[in-house]
LUMMARSE-536640 format. One record per residue (C-alpha): residue in three letters; x, y, z. Coordinates in pm, whole numbers, plus 50000, padded with zeros to 5 digits. Layout:
ALAXYZ ...
***
This chain:
UNK427754216594138 UNK424274208994269 UNK422914240694117 UNK424264230793773 UNK422604196393795 UNK419394212393910 UNK419484236193614 UNK420094207793371 UNK417224187893523 UNK414944217993498 UNK415924222493133 UNK415204185993056 UNK411814188593229 UNK410994219993032 UNK411914203092704 UNK409774172892795 UNK406894195592883 UNK407164214092552 UNK407334180992362 UNK404274167992547 UNK402394199892469 UNK403364197392103 UNK402134161292099 UNK398884171892265 UNK398454200492020 UNK399104176991729 UNK396604151491863 UNK394014178791923 UNK394474192491572 UNK394134157591428 UNK390964151591632 UNK389464184591520 UNK390254176391160 UNK388734141391189 UNK385424156691301 UNK385544186991069 UNK385514209991372 UNK387014245191369 UNK390074252391588 UNK387914274591811 UNK386084243691936 UNK389204233492129 UNK388784264092351 UNK385634249192503 UNK386954214192574 UNK389724200092789 UNK389964166992602 UNK389064155292254 UNK389464121492085 UNK389544117191710 UNK386634101691525 UNK387464064691509 UNK389204063591848 UNK386244046692017 UNK386244008991966 UNK382983996991811 UNK381513965791646 UNK382213959991278 UNK378463961491216 UNK378093995591383 UNK377824022191111 UNK377724051991347 UNK380544077591375 UNK381604085491734 UNK383304115791885 UNK384284118792252 UNK385174151192426 UNK385254165992773 UNK383984201192836 UNK385964225993042 UNK383534220893329 UNK384394183593340 UNK381264169493174 UNK382224140092950 UNK380284134092631 UNK380044109192346 UNK378134120092037 UNK377254097291747 UNK375954102991395 UNK373414076491298 UNK373334070890919 UNK369754057890938 UNK367684088890871 UNK364534071490997 UNK365964065991347 UNK364894086391645 UNK367444108691814 UNK368244098592171 UNK370054114492465 UNK371034102292811 UNK372684121293094 UNK373994100793386 UNK375054117993706 UNK377084100293971 UNK374464106894236 UNK372684075794356 UNK371164064194680 UNK374604056394819 UNK375434093694808 UNK372324105494995 UNK372154109895373 UNK371164076695528 UNK368534093295745 UNK366594103995431 UNK366354071495229 UNK364924078594886 UNK366244114294864 UNK368234107094545 UNK365104092094387 UNK363074122294500 UNK365684145394347 UNK365404126594016 UNK361654133294011 UNK361974169894110 UNK364694178093855 UNK362214171993574 UNK359834198993701 UNK361444227993520 UNK364084254993525 UNK364524288993681 UNK362824318793520 UNK366154330493377 UNK366164301593132 UNK362504292693108 UNK361184288692753 UNK357894306592724 UNK356674283892446 UNK356994250592630 UNK358854231492898 UNK361034201292827 UNK358244176092894 UNK355684196292697 UNK358074199992405 UNK358584162392385 UNK354834155892399 UNK354224180792120 UNK356744163291896 UNK356094126791971 UNK359044122092206 UNK359304102992532 UNK361494105592840 UNK362224086293155 UNK364594086293450 UNK365864060793701 UNK367954060694017 UNK370254032394121 UNK372764027994399 UNK375474048994235 UNK373834067593946 UNK370794086593828 UNK370004084993456 UNK367824109093259 UNK367024099092900 UNK364774109492613 UNK364144102592247 UNK362584125191985 UNK362404130191608 UNK365864139391471 UNK364764173491345 UNK363574182391698 UNK366754172191877 UNK368174207391911 UNK365064221692074 UNK364764191992309 UNK368464191592401 UNK368574228592487 UNK365544225192714 UNK366984193292864 UNK370284210292948 UNK368494237993140 UNK367154212293385 UNK370744208093505 UNK372144242893446 UNK369334260893632 UNK366954236793811 UNK363844249293983 UNK362544227894268 UNK358894237494288 UNK357754230994645 UNK354174227094524 UNK355214195894331 UNK356814178394628 UNK353684160794749 UNK352814149594397 UNK356254133894346 UNK356234116794686 UNK352934101194582 UNK354474090094252 UNK357454074394431 UNK355124057294675 UNK353104043194384 UNK356324028594237 UNK357144014194577 UNK353703998094605 UNK354253980594270 UNK357573966994395 UNK356183952594719 UNK355393919794542 UNK358793918094370 UNK360853889194506 UNK364163903994390 UNK363443936494574 UNK362473917594887 UNK365653896994887 UNK367733928094825 UNK366113944995126 UNK366773913995337 UNK370433914895236 UNK370613951595338 UNK369603942795693 UNK373133928495720 UNK374943958395563 UNK377603975995767 UNK375854004995945 UNK379054025695919 UNK379094022395537 UNK376834044195316 UNK375174013995149 UNK371504012995249 UNK367984008795116 UNK367244040094915 UNK364334033994677 UNK362094056894876 UNK358384057294966 UNK355974079695153 UNK357104064695482 UNK360794072395425 UNK360294106795268 UNK357444119895478 UNK356234100195780 UNK359624090195924 UNK361184124595868 UNK358834143496096 UNK360844157896382 UNK364174144296248 UNK364884164895937 UNK364094202195945 UNK362914203195583 UNK362794177795302 UNK363054206495056 UNK366244219195221 UNK367684183895222 UNK366834181494851 UNK368594214194769 UNK371664204594973 UNK371904170494807 UNK371524185194459 UNK374134212094527 UNK376674186294644 UNK376014158894386 UNK374654173894061 UNK377974188193949 UNK379214188793592 UNK382314167593658 UNK380014140093792 UNK378004139693468 UNK378324120193145 UNK376284125492831 UNK375574103892527 UNK373844117992218 UNK372774099691902 UNK371344119491612 UNK371324120191233 UNK373374152191226 UNK377124152391168 UNK379234146991481 UNK380594182591446 UNK377084197091461 UNK376184175391760 UNK379404184991939 UNK378784222191889 UNK375214218192014 UNK376434200592331 UNK379114227192387 UNK376574255392365 UNK374004237992582 UNK375954221492864 UNK378974243892929 UNK376904264193176 UNK376414236093427 UNK378174243893753 UNK381394226293846 UNK382344216694200 UNK384964234294407 UNK388524231694281 UNK390304200994412 UNK387064183994517 UNK387434156594253 UNK385094127894177 UNK383464108394460 UNK385004074494542 UNK383604042794390 UNK383754005794464 UNK385933994694752 UNK386894030894830 UNK383284041994880 UNK383154035995252 UNK386694046595330 UNK388044021395580 UNK384614005295622 UNK383413976295403 UNK379853974795268 UNK379423941895454 UNK381393928095746 UNK382243891395680 UNK380713879996008 UNK377413896795917 UNK377343885695553 UNK377963848595601 UNK375423825095752 UNK372133809895640 UNK369023829095532 UNK365593813395489 UNK363153833595275 UNK359453830695194 UNK358933842594833 UNK355813856394668 UNK356173835194354 UNK356443797594327 UNK360203797194374 UNK362353769494522 UNK365983779394517 UNK369303773794689 UNK371783801994646 UNK375383803794766 UNK377053838094772 UNK380513851094853 UNK381833886294906 UNK384443898794660 UNK386253931594602 UNK384403954094357 UNK384873936794022 UNK384103965693786 UNK387633978093847 UNK388883945093698 UNK387153950893367 UNK390133940493159 UNK390483905793314 UNK386973898493450 UNK388083868293658 UNK384523861093771 UNK383503854793408 UNK385933825393396 UNK384673810893724 UNK380973817093649 UNK381203800593309 UNK382633768293449 UNK380313766493751 UNK377283773293532 UNK378283750193246 UNK375303728293162 UNK377063701992953 UNK378283667193055 UNK380543667193359 UNK379183699993495 UNK377393706793822 UNK373933708993665 UNK374383676193482 UNK375143658593811 UNK372293676293994 UNK369793666793722 UNK370803630293729 UNK370223630094105 UNK366793646194057 UNK367833676194266 UNK367733706194031 UNK366373719393706 UNK368743748893660 UNK372093761293788 UNK373713794693706 UNK376603815093844 UNK376843853093819 UNK378743882493961 UNK376633911294094 UNK378143946194115 UNK375023966394196 UNK375873968994566 UNK378073998994490 UNK380753991694745 UNK381253954494689 UNK380583925994451 UNK379113891794519 UNK379603859594326 UNK376483838294349 UNK375573802994241 UNK371803798194213 UNK370213763694190 UNK366513759194110 UNK365403730194323 UNK363493700794183 UNK360323688694349 UNK361233669794665 UNK364763684094690 UNK363863708994963 UNK365103687795254 UNK368323685495449 UNK369503655195254 UNK368843671994920 UNK370483704895020 UNK373463686195165 UNK374073666894843 UNK373693698194630 UNK376303716194837 UNK378663686594821 UNK378523686494441 UNK379013724294416 UNK381903725994662 UNK383553695494509 UNK383513712894171 UNK384943744794323 UNK387743723794478 UNK388353707694138 UNK388743742093980 UNK391213751994252 UNK393203720094201 UNK393383723193822 UNK394013760593829 UNK392923785693566 UNK393173770893217 UNK394343794392944 UNK392383776092672 UNK389093781692859 UNK389813818892886 UNK390873821592522 UNK387743803492404 UNK385563827492602 UNK387643856692481 UNK387143846192119 UNK383403840992159 UNK382883874692327 UNK384983891492060 UNK382863875891782 UNK379643885391955 UNK380883921191991 UNK382193923491633 UNK378873911991490 UNK376483927291740 UNK372883933391650 UNK371733969491654 UNK370143981991974 UNK367734010991984 UNK369384044892023 UNK367344050792338 UNK368764019892510 UNK372224025692367 UNK372694060892506 UNK371724049992857 UNK374214021292856 UNK377074042092714 UNK376524072292939 UNK376674048693238 UNK379824031593106 UNK381654064693072 UNK381744066393452 UNK383684033793482 UNK385734028193166 UNK388084048092939 UNK386104065592665 UNK387954045792398 UNK386394014192544 UNK382984027892645 UNK381154004792402 UNK383373974392456 UNK384713973192812 UNK381743955292969 UNK381513930292682 UNK385073919392603 UNK387793899392776 UNK391143916492729 UNK393813899992947 UNK394263865793103 UNK394983869493475 UNK395223834993638 UNK396133850193975 UNK392883870193984 UNK390813839293898 UNK392693819794168 UNK391833847094421 UNK388143844294335 UNK388203806394379 UNK390133809794706 UNK387383832794841 UNK384683806594773 UNK385103788295106 UNK382393770195298 UNK383183791395603 UNK382633824195409 UNK379453814595224 UNK376053830395263 UNK373433803895197 UNK369983814695081 UNK367183788995085 UNK364063803294922 UNK360743784894921 UNK357143790095023 UNK357353758595232 UNK359643777395476 UNK356973802695579 UNK356503788395928 UNK360213792796007 UNK360493827995863 UNK359613848696169 UNK361523880796083 UNK360113908195857 UNK362243933295665 UNK360903968695706 UNK360313981095348 UNK358513953995151 UNK357403931295432 UNK359523901995316 UNK359533872995562 UNK362863856595645 UNK365043840995912 UNK368763847995940 UNK370933821896110 UNK374463833696204 UNK376013801996065 UNK375103772695844 UNK373103745096006 UNK375403716696124 UNK373723691595891 UNK375013712295598 UNK378173728595726 UNK379883696895854 UNK379573675495538 UNK380423705295313 UNK383543712595521 UNK384553675895491 UNK384273678495113 UNK386453709495118 UNK389013692795346 UNK389693665095095 UNK386493645695043 UNK385913663594714 UNK387893637894519 UNK385423610094593 UNK382493632994508 UNK384153641294175 UNK384563604294100 UNK381033594894211 UNK379293621193999 UNK381703622293705 UNK382473659193747 UNK385043673693509 UNK385933704693312 UNK384143709192979 UNK385763700392651 UNK386363726992381 UNK383103740792246 UNK382253724091914 UNK379873752191818 UNK382543779191798 UNK382123793191443 UNK385103788191214 UNK383793803390892 UNK382853839990938 UNK382783848590569 UNK379743865890425 UNK377573847190176 UNK375753862989888 UNK371973860889925 UNK370043848489620 UNK367353874689688 UNK367633912289719 UNK367853928590059 UNK364493938390208 UNK362663923489909 UNK359493903389957 UNK360143867490073 UNK360793843989781 UNK359333808889793 UNK361873781389741 UNK361003750789532 UNK361063718889742 UNK360133688789526 UNK358713656689674 UNK357853672690010 UNK354243684689993 UNK354153688890374 UNK356833716090363 UNK356823751390219 UNK359813774990256 UNK360603811490185 UNK363853830790182 UNK364403867390261 UNK367593887790304 UNK366663904790627 UNK368143924490918 UNK371173901490960 UNK372443912190616 UNK376133921290634 UNK376843896390911 UNK377863859690903 UNK374533851591067 UNK371163837590966 UNK367703833791112 UNK364993808191046 UNK361423803191168 UNK359533770691113 UNK355853768491201 UNK354503733291253 UNK350743733291189 UNK349423703191384 UNK345693695391412 UNK346313676191735 UNK347633707191917 UNK344333725291858 UNK342093696991976 UNK341653708492338 UNK343313718692664 UNK344873684592725 UNK346453684792379 UNK347683720592435 UNK349263709892765 UNK350973679992603 UNK352233701992319 UNK353723725992575 UNK355323697492770 UNK356663681592451 UNK358433714192358 UNK359873718092708 UNK361083681992724 UNK362923686392394 UNK364583717492537 UNK365423700692868 UNK367153670792714 UNK368843690392436 UNK370273715892677 UNK372873692692825 UNK373633675692495 UNK374453706792292 UNK372103736592329 UNK374033752692615 UNK377283751692419 UNK375513764692109 UNK373963793692298 UNK377323803392449 UNK378753803392095 UNK376043826691963 UNK373823799991804 UNK370413796691967 UNK366903783791922 UNK363403786392069 UNK360693760092063 UNK357333774492161 UNK353773760792149 UNK351143779491950 UNK347383776491904 UNK347613753691601 UNK350953736791666 UNK354363749591764 UNK357153771691628 UNK360873765191600 UNK363053796191567 UNK366813795891506 UNK369233824891511 UNK373003829191509 UNK376223823591318 UNK375523806390987 UNK378513783291019 UNK376903763691305 UNK373173770791267 UNK372553739691056 UNK374293717891316 UNK371943730391587 UNK368863727191363 UNK369753690791294 UNK370183683591665 UNK366763698691744 UNK365093678791466 UNK366673646191579 UNK365633652091940 UNK362033659791838 UNK361913627891634 UNK363453607691919 UNK360943619592179 UNK358123609391947 UNK359433573491964 UNK361073569492307 UNK359823579492652 UNK361653608292820 UNK363583600393136 UNK361803602293471 UNK364093630793580 UNK363323651293269 UNK359603645193295 UNK359383654093664 UNK361513685393626 UNK359623698593323 UNK356133692293458 UNK356973707393797 UNK358593738293647 UNK355743744793404 UNK353113740093671 UNK354833765293899 UNK355373789993613 UNK351743788793503 UNK350603791893863 UNK352643823893897 UNK351183837693574 UNK347603829693672 UNK347683836494046 UNK350683858694120 UNK352613888393995 UNK351933925294005 UNK348383936693920 UNK349423954093597 UNK351133921993479 UNK347983901793544 UNK345863928293372 UNK348143927893065 UNK347973889893050 UNK344173890793073 UNK343983917192799 UNK346223896092575 UNK343903866292618 UNK340853887492539 UNK342453900992221 UNK344183869392097 UNK341513845092219 UNK343813814792246 UNK342173780792227 UNK343303773492583 UNK343393801592840 UNK346263801293088 UNK344033789493372 UNK342783760293159 UNK346353752193058 UNK347443752193422 UNK344683727793509 UNK345603705093219 UNK349313705093308 UNK348523698293673 UNK346343668993567 UNK349253652293389 UNK351083628993627 UNK354193607593610 UNK352553578793426 UNK351583602693149 UNK355133603393010 UNK353813576392778 UNK351083600292667 UNK353803625292579 UNK355363600392339 UNK351953595392179 UNK351513633092159 UNK354883636291984 UNK353803610691724 UNK350503628291663 UNK352173662491642 UNK354873652291393 UNK352933625391211 UNK350303649191076 UNK351603684291023 UNK352373710990766 UNK355653729490809 UNK356033765090682 
***
């Protein structure tokens, strides 16, 4: 009896297998037909999606075709209908610093440099190498190494794509690591390292890595002469041998993704990729892809909770004063459909009435507050709330009150629970932004997409990191539950802390002090808030969830332009307003429910000297500061934005976004400008704006990397502004609190005598 049942089961399985194969054959035939590819193409690929299977914005006119070669390399090719566009290619290999041996930090970066030095003689093109070919035909290329990936990208004229792509593929099919170039590339890496020594982000990242789990592969891996040469003597037999071993284990075809954009048909691009990249070696059978995210360290976490939490004091290079709270989370890229941290970050960073920043501004404690999830650690994610401290807030009392407000709001979010309407509003806004995306350059596009193919299904390679798909209240609740006082890592970053920062991280020389736990003056009151005191803090500061966003566009219909696309701007008649001239042009937002406007206010007062230039700058920033809480934050979230920037002879107002709400924002900006010409700004606004601008100008004039300062100096020499940055810094610094009255007078003089174009 058992044998009969087994035979029937085997027959059913065979029928199911035949049906599945027939379905696969039908799908493959349909995909081949959609791309106008011959049946023989299927012999070289293991997977093929039909043209149209990849989700894309409505405004994207490219055709996309995804396929996977027999060697495991995954590729997305795209036909660009714009014949004037450059062709672009990016290859991303899952081989970052986290995959290199920890005793050779920077090896992955070194490998990136050495790969570009040519191919073996079997494939060498006598006429030119890859780099030489691009130079001859006006192309460019670059490469970069991150924690988990290395990206190689280039762009070139469309008619030179085939020659460039063939040469590019040989770098991976038959690399040649020229020993004679090793010293040269170590010097190049060391030069990059020297430029990054003054980078505050890099310094803080290196400080964080001093607390990484030594049994996890996460480590500092940017590389420099010290890590690749000096420190290796006597420990590693040969850097060249280490390079070859790393390349042999990591640069495998199944760990590679490729994105190609050209003006050719997708069928032609697909055949070109098949011919060029099928020869790249695959790893041993059964080896599979390396682990990612939480699985990267096996049973070991990237950070142990007891090492991550605590308090860190940091001395920055720039004029930064910041409090930052961070919490460890599971790797969030795997939760791309629900993105629970987006929900939490949006509410914690909301800048409207009732939000954390609104309360902090009223107390004179902060000028900015933002929440973000960071996934660059490779084996973990962190959710961080960053608060830019106002002048005078860097004291125990100020930090204590800031933490009380933040933790009270987190407790409020836990109490209320995830709200579906908040998620759905964000979902709708992200969907609209994706549907009507602006074009990005092909060079940037291919790098982003090739990277995304490592983490998301190919059908969602363009959309997965930009859209919200599913509401998962349990996942959002888990994120909020992790944001405990006892699990927080508190960063306090300010130059005033230099005397206390007695530790030095080894790679950039960043000065810091790590305390194993929060100082009692902070931890105790924050824990009391979390234990139930949050309700009184909520009441005292008026904290609450935001109301529905009034700037969400409702009318997405397209409007016919009265002038032809790309035609010369047409002046519009405006009777009875001699101080205003206006022009209309159907420009690059044609075909979208969006508009753009630029208004230049020519004001004689703004050009009358450094003091007037400083007051013009401060007037613009005060308008922005006060408008941000009232409506500008909501408008920006809804895809409607503006800029108000000083210029030599006045200032410029620029507006961009969905047409349905652009006029509403323009009216709000105009009313605020008029109001600040008649009424003094609040003390909190004035102090925050003047302090922030003084610190920013000081960084521009006195800090930053040498090439940034040189570029700024060159710009001043060429543009010859009426007030150099150093003069502007002096003028802003000379303006004190009592000069808020002078700002009102400046507003009157700016708006009372101007020509608007």
